[in-house]
VOBA-1610 file (N, C-alpha, C; in pm, whole numbers, padded with zeros to 5 digits, always signed):
BEGIN
Met-03888+00722+00503Met-03995+00627+00533Met-03945+00524+00632Val-04037+00473+00716Val-03999+00382+00822Val-03933+00254+00771Ile-03990+00193+00671Ile-03932+00074+00608Ile-03964+00085+00460Asp-03870+00048+00376Asp-03887+00072+00232Asp-04002-00006+00173Glu-04029-00124+00225Glu-04126-00209+00156Glu-04189-00309+00251Ile-04318-00332+00234Ile-04386-00443+00300Ile-04402-00552+00196Asn-04357-00670+00225Asn-04364-00779+00128Asn-04424-00902+00192Asn-04544-00937+00147Asn-04611-01056+00198Asn-04617-01166+00093Asp-04540-01152-00014Asp-04552-01244-00126Asp-04518-01388-00090Asp-04434-01408+00013Asp-04390-01542+00046Asp-04484-01615+00140Asp-04596-01552+00180Asp-04688-01620+00269Asp-04741-01745+00202Tyr-04759-01847+00281Tyr-04797-01977+00227Tyr-04947-01998+00236Tyr-04996-02094+00158Tyr-05135-02137+00165Tyr-05135-02285+00198Asp-05233-02329+00277Asp-05239-02470+00315Asp-05381-02520+00302Asn-05409-02635+00364Asn-05541-02696+00350Asn-05653-02612+00412Asp-05617-02518+00500Asp-05717-02429+00557Asp-05774-02334+00452Asp-05706-02327+00338Asp-05747-02235+00233Asp-05833-02302+00126Leu-05890-02418+00158Leu-05981-02487+00065Leu-06122-02440+00095Tyr-06197-02403-00010Tyr-06327-02341+00009Tyr-06438-02419-00063Asn-06557-02407-00007Asn-06677-02452-00075Asn-06755-02325-00110Ile-06750-02290-00237Ile-06809-02165-00283Ile-06916-02195-00387Thr-07032-02137-00367Thr-07140-02146-00465Thr-07143-02018-00547Ser-07153-02033-00677Ser-07162-01914-00763Ser-07274-01933-00864Trp-07333-01825-00904Trp-07440-01830-01002Trp-07442-01700-01082Gly-07508-01706-01195Gly-07518-01589-01281Gly-07656-01527-01273Ala-07663-01398-01289Ala-07791-01328-01290Ala-07781-01210-01385Asp-07883-01193-01467Asp-07889-01077-01556Asp-07972-00969-01487Leu-07906-00863-01445Leu-07971-00756-01370Leu-07981-00632-01457Ser-08098-00570-01456Ser-08114-00445-01530Ser-08049-00331-01451Phe-08012-00225-01522Phe-07956-00111-01451Phe-08062-00044-01363Arg-08188-00061-01396Arg-08295-00013-01307Arg-08286-00084-01172Glu-08264-00217-01176Glu-08250-00294-01052Glu-08123-00254-00976Leu-08013-00239-01048Leu-07886-00205-00983Leu-07893-00068-00915Ile-07957+00028-00983Ile-07973+00161-00924Ile-08054+00152-00795Ser-08162+00075-00798Ser-08247+00059-00680Ser-08170-00008-00566Met-08094-00114-00598Met-08016-00185-00497Met-07913-00093-00432Tyr-07849-00009-00513Tyr-07746+00081-00459Tyr-07811+00188-00372Lys-07923+00243-00416Lys-07992+00347-00339Lys-08037+00295-00203Glu-08083+00170-00199Glu-08138+00113-00076Glu-08033+00046+00011Gly-07906+00055-00028Gly-07800+00001+00054Gly-07781-00149+00045Glu-07845-00211-00055Glu-07830-00356-00072Glu-07703-00391-00148Met-07646-00294-00215Met-07521-00314-00288Met-07416-00223-00226Ile-07306-00284-00184Ile-07204-00213-00108Ile-07084-00184-00196Lys-07042-00061-00196Lys-06923-00025-00273Lys-06798-00061-00192Pro-06696-00113-00259Pro-06572-00143-00187Pro-06509-00015-00136Glu-06471-00016-00009Glu-06420+00106+00054Glu-06296+00159-00015Leu-06223+00070-00080Leu-06103+00114-00152Leu-06136+00220-00255Gln-06250+00200-00323Gln-06284+00289-00434Gln-06369+00404-00382Arg-06307+00491-00304Arg-06378+00604-00248Arg-06405+00709-00355Lys-06326+00708-00461Lys-06339+00809-00565Lys-06374+00745-00698Tyr-06453+00818-00773Tyr-06486+00777-00909Tyr-06370+00817-00998Val-06320+00727-01082Val-06196+00755-01155Val-06212+00765-01306Trp-06324+00721-01362Trp-06338+00729-01507Trp-06344+00874-01553Asp-06275+00904-01663Asp-06286+01038-01719Asp-06414+01046-01803Lys-06448+01168-01845Lys-06575+01190-01915Lys-06583+01109-02044Ser-06470+01091-02112Ser-06469+01014-02236Ser-06505+00868-02210Glu-06442+00808-02108Glu-06472+00667-02075Glu-06617+00651-02035Ala-06666+00741-01950Ala-06804+00732-01902Ala-06903+00748-02018Ser-06876+00842-02107Ser-06965+00867-02220Ser-06969+00748-02315Arg-06855+00688-02338Arg-06849+00571-02427Arg-06928+00455-02367Phe-06925+00441-02236Phe-07001+00333-02174Phe-07151+00357-02187Ile-07195+00479-02159Ile-07337+00512-02176Ile-07380+00493-02321Glu-07295+00534-02414Glu-07326+00517-02556Glu-07341+00370-02591Ser-07258+00284-02532Ser-07269+00140-02557Ser-07407+00088-02519Leu-07460+00139-02406Leu-07594+00097-02363Leu-07700+00148-02461Leu-07685+00271-02506Leu-07781+00327-02601Leu-07778+00254-02735Leu-07660+00206-02773Leu-07646+00133-02899Leu-07689-00013-02887Gly-07711-00058-02765Gly-07749-00198-02745Gly-07633-00294-02752Leu-07511-00245-02729Leu-07393-00331-02735Leu-07375-00407-02604Pro-07318-00527-02608Pro-07292-00601-02484Pro-07182-00532-02403Val-07192-00542-02272Val-07091-00482-02183Val-07036-00590-02091Pro-06915-00571-02038Pro-06854-00674-01954Pro-06935-00704-01829Ser-06922-00827-01781Ser-06992-00870-01660Ser-06939-00798-01537Ile-07020-00797-01433Ile-06975-00750-01302Ile-06964-00869-01209Phe-06895-00852-01099Phe-06868-00961-01006Phe-06909-00915-00867Leu-07002-00989-00805Leu-07056-00952-00674Leu-07037-01066-00575Ala-07024-01033-00448Ala-07016-01133-00343Ala-07135-01115-00249Lys-07204-01224-00220Lys-07313-01219-00123Lys-07253-01219+00017Val-07284-01116+00095Val-07225-01102+00228Val-07337-01090+00331Glu-07308-01029+00445Glu-07404-01022+00555Glu-07535-00958+00512Lys-07645-01011+00569Lys-07780-00958+00547Lys-07820-00960+00400Asp-07764-01056+00324Asp-07795-01072+00182Asp-07753-00953+00097Asn-07668-00867+00152Asn-07616-00757+00072Asn-07514-00809-00028Lys-07486-00728-00129Lys-07390-00766-00234Lys-07273-00668-00232Leu-07153-00722-00216Leu-07032-00642-00221Leu-06981-00640-00364Ile-06954-00522-00417Ile-06906-00511-00555Ile-06758-00548-00558Ile-06728-00663-00618Ile-06590-00707-00632Ile-06527-00642-00755Asp-06602-00643-00864Asp-06552-00585-00988Asp-06671-00527-01065Gly-06659-00403-01111Gly-06766-00340-01187Gly-06816-00210-01126Tyr-06747-00162-01023Tyr-06792-00040-00954Tyr-06801+00080-01048Gln-06702+00099-01134Gln-06701+00216-01222Gln-06820+00212-01319Arg-06853+00093-01369Arg-06965+00079-01461Arg-07097+00111-01392Ile-07114+00054-01272Ile-07238+00076-01198Ile-07254+00223-01164Met-07147+00286-01114Met-07157+00425-01072Met-07173+00521-01189Thr-07119+00484-01305Thr-07138+00569-01423Thr-07287+00581-01455Val-07356+00468-01457Val-07499+00471-01489Val-07578+00535-01375Tyr-07542+00503-01251Tyr-07611+00562-01135Tyr-07602+00714-01138Asp-07482+00765-01161Asp-07464+00911-01163Asp-07536+00975-01281Phe-07530+00912-01398Phe-07592+00969-01517Phe-07743+00968-01505Val-07799+00857-01460Val-07945+00840-01457Val-08006+00901-01332Glu-07952+00868-01217Glu-08016+00902-01090Glu-07978+01040-01038Arg-07850+01071-01041Arg-07803+01197-00983Arg-07793+01309-01086Gly-07757+01273-01207Gly-07736+01375-01309Gly-07611+01456-01286Ile-07522+01405-01200Ile-07399+01475-01164Ile-07280+01386-01197Tyr-07179+01444-01261Tyr-07056+01373-01291Tyr-06965+01383-01169Ser-06942+01269-01104Ser-06877+01268-00972Ser-06738+01328-00972Lys-06667+01317-01082Lys-06527+01359-01080Lys-06509+01508-01060Asp-06604+01589-01112Asp-06591+01734-01092Asp-06721+01799-01047Ser-06821+01716-01014Ser-06951+01763-00963Ser-07027+01852-01061Ser-06996+01840-01189Ser-07069+01915-01292Ser-07192+01836-01335Val-07280+01902-01411Val-07394+01831-01468Val-07340+01723-01562Phe-07392+01602-01547Phe-07340+01488-01624Phe-07400+01491-01764Lys-07323+01545-01857Lys-07361+01543-01998Lys-07260+01461-02074Leu-07307+01389-02174Leu-07217+01307-02253Leu-07117+01395-02327Ser-07001+01339-02352Ser-06893+01414-02417Ser-06936+01465-02554Asn-06882+01579-02592Asn-06906+01635-02726Asn-06808+01582-02828Ser-06730+01484-02790Ser-06631+01425-02880Ser-06697+01364-03002Asn-06627+01369-03116Asn-06682+01308-03236Asn-06681+01155-03228Lys-06626+01101-03119Lys-06632+00956-03098Lys-06770+00913-03046Ile-06849+01010-03002Ile-06984+00982-02955Ile-07083+01014-03066Asn-07181+00926-03085Asn-07284+00948-03185Asn-07343+01088-03169Lys-07355+01160-03281Lys-07393+01302-03274Lys-07532+01323-03216Arg-07619+01222-03221Arg-07754+01239-03167Arg-07753+01248-03015Trp-07641+01204-02951Trp-07634+01204-02804Trp-07526+01297-02748Arg-07446+01354-02834Arg-07337+01439-02785Arg-07388+01554-02699Gly-07322+01575-02584Gly-07353+01689-02499Gly-07486+01681-02427Lys-07551+01565-02428Lys-07683+01554-02366Lys-07675+01492-02227Ser-07761+01542-02138Ser-07779+01480-02007Ser-07886+01371-02020Phe-07907+01296-01914Phe-08009+01191-01918Phe-08147+01251-01944Lys-08177+01363-01881Lys-08309+01425-01896Lys-08333+01476-02037Gln-08225+01500-02111Gln-08239+01551-02248Gln-08255+01439-02351Leu-08241+01315-02308Leu-08263+01203-02399Leu-08412+01181-02420Glu-08446+01118-02530Glu-08585+01082-02556Glu-08630+00978-02453Pro-08759+00977-02416Pro-08810+00879-02318Pro-08773+00735-02354Glu-08779+00702-02483Glu-08744+00567-02525Glu-08597+00538-02497Glu-08511+00638-02515Glu-08368+00620-02490Glu-08341+00607-02340Gln-08414+00682-02259Gln-08401+00670-02114Gln-08438+00529-02068Arg-08549+00478-02123Arg-08593+00342-02086Arg-08491+00239-02131Arg-08429+00261-02247Arg-08332+00166-02299Arg-08214+00150-02202Ile-08167+00262-02150Ile-08055+00255-02055Ile-08096+00180-01930Lys-08211+00217-01873Lys-08252+00156-01746Lys-08291+00010-01762Ser-08336-00027-01882Ser-08378-00166-01905Ser-08265-00257-01948Thr-08152-00199-01987Thr-08038-00280-02030Thr-07993-00369-01915Thr-07969-00495-01945Thr-07922-00588-01843Thr-07772-00609-01855Ile-07710-00633-01742Ile-07568-00665-01737Ile-07555-00797-01661His-07470-00883-01709His-07455-01013-01645His-07373-00999-01517Ala-07428-01048-01408Ala-07358-01046-01280Ala-07322-01188-01239Ile-07198-01208-01201Ile-07155-01335-01142Ile-07153-01314-00991Ile-07236-01389-00922Ile-07251-01373-00777Ile-07199-01498-00709Phe-07123-01481-00604Phe-07074-01598-00533Phe-07099-01583-00383Glu-07106-01699-00316Glu-07124-01703-00171Glu-07037-01815-00116Gln-06960-01784-00013Gln-06875-01886+00050Gln-06959-01964+00150Lys-06967-02096+00131Lys-07042-02183+00222Lys-06957-02230+00338Thr-06837-02276+00309Thr-06742-02317+00413Thr-06603-02274+00370Pro-06515-02243+00467Pro-06542-02229+00610Pro-06646-02119+00636Lys-06697-02115+00758Lys-06802-02021+00793Lys-06745-01882+00820Asn-06682-01828+00720Asn-06632-01691+00727Asn-06624-01641+00584Asp-06568-01526+00565Asp-06559-01472+00428Asp-06415-01461+00383Ser-06331-01555+00428Ser-06188-01546+00400Ser-06156-01558+00251Ser-06243-01624+00175Ser-06216-01637+00031Ser-06221-01503-00040Leu-06294-01406+00018Leu-06302-01274-00045Leu-06164-01215-00067Tyr-06076-01238+00030Tyr-05941-01183+00018Tyr-05871-01238-00105Gln-05878-01370-00122Gln-05808-01431-00235Gln-05874-01394-00368Ile-06005-01376-00367Ile-06073-01336-00491Ile-06032-01195-00530Phe-06024-01104-00433Phe-05975-00969-00463Phe-05833-00974-00516Glu-05751-01067-00465Glu-05614-01080-00514Glu-05610-01120-00660Arg-05706-01203-00701Arg-05699-01265-00834Arg-05783-01194-00939Ile-05891-01129-00897Ile-05980-01063-00993Ile-05956-00914-00984Asn-05902-00860-01089Asn-05868-00717-01087Asn-05864-00666-01230Thr-05963-00585-01267Thr-05964-00528-01401Thr-05934-00378-01396Ser-05891-00329-01281Ser-05866-00186-01268Ser-05731-00145-01325Gly-05649-00244-01365Gly-05519-00213-01421Gly-05411-00193-01317Arg-05443-00217-01190Arg-05346-00198-01083Arg-05360-00311-00983Thr-05248-00374-00948Thr-05250-00479-00849Thr-05272-00418-00711Leu-05368-00471-00637Leu-05399-00418-00505Leu-05299-00469-00402Thr-05265-00384-00306Thr-05182-00429-00196Thr-05268-00507-00097Ala-05199-00579-00007Ala-05271-00660+00091Ala-05365-00574+00175Gln-05320-00456+00218Gln-05403-00373+00304Gln-05517-00308+00227Glu-05496-00278+00101Glu-05606-00225+00019Glu-05719-00327+00010Ile-05683-00454-00003Ile-05785-00559-00010Ile-05858-00570+00124Arg-05784-00568+00233Arg-05848-00575+00365Arg-05944-00458+00383Asn-05904-00343+00334Asn-05986-00223+00345Asn-06118-00238+00269Cys-06116-00315+00162Cys-06239-00342+00086Cys-06331-00438+00162Ile-06271-00541+00220Ile-06349-00652+00274Ile-06398-00627+00416Tyr-06309-00574+00501Tyr-06339-00568+00644Tyr-06377-00427+00687Gln-06479-00373+00624Gln-06525-00240+00658Gln-06598-00243+00792Gly-06576-00141+00872Gly-06639-00136+01004Gly-06565-00039+01095Ser-06600-00043+01223Ser-06544+00054+01318Ser-06394+00040+01333Phe-06341-00083+01325Phe-06197-00101+01341Phe-06120-00044+01222Asn-06173-00068+01102Asn-06109-00012+00983Asn-06109+00141+00987Asp-06221+00197+01034Asp-06228+00343+01048Asp-06123+00393+01147Leu-06102+00316+01254Leu-06000+00353+01353Leu-05862+00360+01291Leu-05827+00261+01208Leu-05695+00259+01146Leu-05671+00386+01065Phe-05773+00429+00991Phe-05759+00552+00912Phe-05744+00674+01003Arg-05819+00674+01113Arg-05815+00791+01202Arg-05679+00805+01270Ile-05629+00696+01329Ile-05502+00710+01402Ile-05383+00721+01308Asn-05404+00689+01181Asn-05297+00710+01083Asn-05268+00859+01063Glu-05361+00945+01108Glu-05343+01090+01096Glu-05270+01148+01217Asn-05241+01066+01318Asn-05168+01112+01436Asn-05041+01187+01392Ser-05025+01311+01436Ser-04915+01395+01385Ser-04778+01339+01419Lys-04762+01282+01538Lys-04633+01224+01575Lys-04605+01098+01492Trp-04708+01019+01468Trp-04693+00900+01383Trp-04653+00940+01242Arg-04712+01047+01191Arg-04679+01090+01056Arg-04531+01128+01047Glu-04479+01192+01150Glu-04337+01227+01150Glu-04249+01103+01162Leu-04291+01009+01246Leu-04213+00886+01262Leu-04211+00805+01133Tyr-04327+00794+01069Tyr-04335+00717+00945Tyr-04261+00789+00833Gly-04281+00919+00826Gly-04215+00999+00723Gly-04302+01016+00600Gly-04318+01140+00556Gly-04393+01165+00433Gly-04542+01174+00455Asn-04614+01188+00345Asn-04759+01199+00348Asn-04824+01063+00368Val-04955+01065+00386Val-05030+00940+00396Val-05005+00856+00272Asp-04976+00729+00292Asp-04939+00640+00182Asp-05063+00599+00103Ser-05065+00630-00026Ser-05182+00600-00109Ser-05207+00451-00123Arg-05105+00368-00098Arg-05122+00223-00106Arg-05144+00159+00031Met-05160+00242+00135Met-05198+00198+00270Met-05092+00118+00343Lys-04965+00135+00306Lys-04860+00063+00378Lys-04849+00112+00522Asp-04870+00244+00543Asp-04864+00297+00679Asp-04975+00239+00765Ile-05092+00220+00707Ile-05203+00162+00782Ile-05173+00017+00817Glu-05106-00055+00727Glu-05071-00193+00760Glu-04974-00200+00878Phe-04884-00103+00890Phe-04794-00102+01006Phe-04873-00087+01136Ile-04975-00002+01134Ile-05059+00015+01253Ile-05132-00115+01285Leu-05185-00180+01180Leu-05252-00309+01201Leu-05155-00410+01260Arg-05033-00412+01210Arg-04933-00505+01264Arg-04909-00481+01413Tyr-04903-00355+01451Tyr-04881-00320+01592Tyr-04988-00385+01680Ile-05112-00376+01636Ile-05223-00431+01715Ile-05227-00583+01704Ala-05211-00634+01582Ala-05227-00778+01557Ala-05117-00862+01619Leu-04998-00805+01636Leu-04886-00881+01689Leu-04869-00862+01839Ser-04968-00800+01903Ser-04967-00793+02048Ser-05003-00930+02104Lys-04970-00952+02230Lys-04991-01085+02288Lys-05138-01125+02293Asn-05228-01028+02285Asn-05371-01059+02291Asn-05420-01135+02169Phe-05350-01124+02056Phe-05400-01181+01932Phe-05310-01287+01871Leu-05191-01306+01925Leu-05103-01409+01870Leu-05152-01547+01908Pro-05162-01640+01811Pro-05205-01776+01842Pro-05102-01847+01930Thr-05149-01929+02022Thr-05058-01999+02113Thr-05030-02142+02069Asp-05102-02189+01967Asp-05091-02330+01929Asp-05008-02351+01803Lys-04946-02246+01750Lys-04870-02261+01627Lys-04731-02200+01644Lys-04631-02272+01594Lys-04495-02219+01597Lys-04471-02123+01481Gln-04542-02147+01371Gln-04526-02063+01253Gln-04662-02012+01210Ile-04670-01885+01177Ile-04795-01829+01127Ile-04768-01757+00995Ser-04871-01749+00914Ser-04867-01665+00794Ser-04906-01525+00837Leu-04816-01429+00821Leu-04846-01293+00862Leu-04968-01239+00789Lys-04974-01265+00659Lys-05086-01214+00580Lys-05219-01268+00634Lys-05224-01399+00659Lys-05349-01458+00706Lys-05382-01414+00849His-05278-01395+00930His-05301-01349+01067His-05359-01208+01066Leu-05306-01121+00982Leu-05359-00985+00973Leu-05503-00986+00922Asn-05531-01073+00825Asn-05668-01087+00776Asn-05761-01129+00890His-05716-01228+00968His-05798-01281+01078His-05827-01173+01182Val-05725-01096+01218Val-05744-00992+01319Val-05838-00883+01266Met-05823-00845+01139Met-05915-00748+01081Met-06059-00797+01087Lys-06077-00926+01065Lys-06212-00983+01065Lys-06273-00983+01205Ile-06197-01033+01303Ile-06256-01046+01437Ile-06275-00910+01505Leu-06197-00811+01464Leu-06211-00678+01524Leu-06297-00584+01440Arg-06350-00635+01333Arg-06419-00554+01233Arg-06523-00459+01293Asn-06609-00511+01378Asn-06715-00430+01439Asn-06691-00414+01588Ser-06571-00371+01623Ser-06533-00355+01763Ser-06622-00254+01834Ser-06640-00275+01964Ser-06720-00184+02045Ser-06647-00051+02063Glu-06721+00050+02105Glu-06661+00181+02130Glu-06553+00171+02237Glu-06576+00086+02337Glu-06479+00069+02445Glu-06348+00011+02392Asp-06359-00092+02307Asp-06238-00152+02250Asp-06166-00056+02157Ile-06243+00016+02076Ile-06182+00114+01985Ile-06103+00217+02064Lys-06161+00266+02172Lys-06092+00364+02256Lys-05963+00306+02314Arg-05969+00179+02355Arg-05851+00114+02414Arg-05740+00100+02310Phe-05775+00056+02188Phe-05674+00043+02081Phe-05612+00179+02049Glu-05697+00279+02041Glu-05650+00413+02004Glu-05554+00469+02110Glu-05592+00454+02237Glu-05506+00504+02345Glu-05373+00430+02348Ser-05376+00299+02328Ser-05253+00220+02329Ser-05159+00265+02219Phe-05212+00281+02098Phe-05128+00322+01986Phe-05073+00463+02007Asn-05160+00556+02045Asn-05116+00695+02062Asn-05013+00708+02174Asn-05032+00634+02283Asn-04936+00640+02394Asn-04800+00583+02352Thr-04803+00474+02276Thr-04678+00413+02229Thr-04603+00506+02135Val-04676+00565+02043Val-04616+00659+01948Val-04556+00779+02022Lys-04628+00830+02120Lys-04578+00945+02197Lys-04449+00908+02271Tyr-04446+00790+02331Tyr-04326+00747+02405Tyr-04205+00738+02311Ile-04225+00675+02196Ile-04114+00659+02100Ile-04068+00795+02050Tyr-04163+00880+02016Tyr-04130+01013+01962Tyr-04055+01096+02066Asp-04105+01095+02190Asp-04045+01178+02295Asp-03906+01128+02335Asn-03883+00997+02327Asn-03757+00941+02376Asn-03653+00914+02267Phe-03699+00893+02144Phe-03605+00856+02038Phe-03607+00952+01918Gly-03702+01045+01919Gly-03706+01143+01811Gly-03784+01097+01690Cys-03800+01189+01595Cys-03887+01163+01480Cys-03825+01067+01379Ser-03695+01039+01392Ser-03631+00948+01296Ser-03611+00808+01353Ala-03683+00776+01461Ala-03663+00649+01531Ala-03685+00528+01440Phe-03778+00537+01347Phe-03810+00423+01262Phe-03740+00427+01127His-03663+00529+01102His-03603+00542+00969His-03487+00444+00954Asn-03475+00390+00836Asn-03372+00291+00808Asn-03238+00362+00783Pro-03140+00345+00872Pro-03012+00416+00853Pro-02939+00374+00727Met-02966+00253+00675Met-02899+00205+00554Met-02942+00283+00431Ser-03058+00352+00442Ser-03107+00427+00326Ser-03048+00567+00319Leu-02972+00606+00424Leu-02913+00739+00424Leu-02789+00743+00337Ser-02768+00851+00263Ser-02651+00862+00177Ser-02532+00913+00257
//
């Protein structure tokens, strides 16, 4: 691997990181949430491209709704065009969406039927949504879940989203800096980073398969962000983490012309290094035995 570890833990925070954030609570029915997701008003975080709950977890959650039990709150951020970005609660929302709307269990594309486990009430074991009684179907769709919604008023950007993703995490795994950026700054530039990360010469230079924690993508972002076009001229010291966040934000919806320019620059640089220094140019010699 090119470098053993990316570590941004020592980045500092200052008075620029003070926010005016408004938050409020709303009880939303799953009928409303399904409609919002279908119509594109609710945005899934790009990080969570795959549904991860197993059939047992999903079935237990649906059973909780049928039993009328309370379920944990979800966390949403109000973003552009009044859309809502799912900060926390994606698995819960998608479980109900898939069971009610699609009838397909996303993990294996099978018909979504509740588990036959004896942990599930026998009246619902092995049943799909369509096999439930009409009253039971209405109960699921009418169940409300408490949503905590927030909107950043100042500064006039969405920089607080990054820190909220850092602090709010019920997935059981701490997100890396680039995974968080991937959630927040979706757009043509983020798509570019994923595309050029597949460059065959870059893959040899970096070493190994695509990094599941997106460290390789952060290296590409660093290449672009630390070029003279984006380095601030008024500061002697910068926070690398905040600078990378800033560049991701300003380039988020880059034009086709700019995307082409970034891609050509990266590919040409990688080709030059590969052709002149070989595939081990970035490897750390201290890691060799």
